[in-house]
N, C-alpha and C positions, 0 to 999 in steps of 0.2 A: 504493500499501500506506501509505502512512506516513496520508494521508487516512481510510481505512476502519481503520486502529486509532486514530484520534482520536475516529471518529463513535463506532466498539463504547465505549471509556472515557468515553463522553461519556454513550452510553445507558445504561451500565451506574453512572452518579454519578448520574441523575435517576431509575433507578429506585429507588436507595438513600435516597436525601434527598429527591425529589421538585424537585427546583431544582437547576438549572446553576449553580456556585462560580465565581467569577474567584480568580486565583492574585491574592496582597496583593504589588502595585507597593510596591517598596523606594520612599524619600522618597532624589529626585536634586538632587543643584546645578546651578544652571546651567554652570557648567562643564562638568560630565559629558555632559550634555543636548548640549552644543554640542560637544562631544568627537566625542562617538556620532556624531552626525550629520555632522560633519566628516571622520569613519572612513567614513561610509555613502558619502559624495558622492564621495570616492576611490578608494571598491573602484568605485560605479559607472561614474565617468568614465574607469575603468580600461579597462571593457569597452567604452566606446564611440568608442576612439581610432579613429581613420582606418584602413584599410585598404588598401593598395596595388592600385589597379584590374586591369582584362586589360592585359597588354601592347599597345601601339601597331600594329595591322595594317600593314606595309610600313614597319617604320622604317628607319631607317638607325642601328645601330649606332657604325657610328664615320662621323658625317658630315665632309665635307671631303677622303674618303682616295681615294674614288672616283675 
């Protein structure tokens, strides 16, 4: 639905002005760029953490007590 909304907006702009215009990007310092990239990396790594695999078949939960 979001992509359809963007497409409708773009077609509307194209029919009004005859061209597509991109928003003006604000000037960013190197520190701001670095913190945004680092924050994105932290979020992505949060999704990439290892998950426990399936339990081993026939494993003894209390080894040495048999």
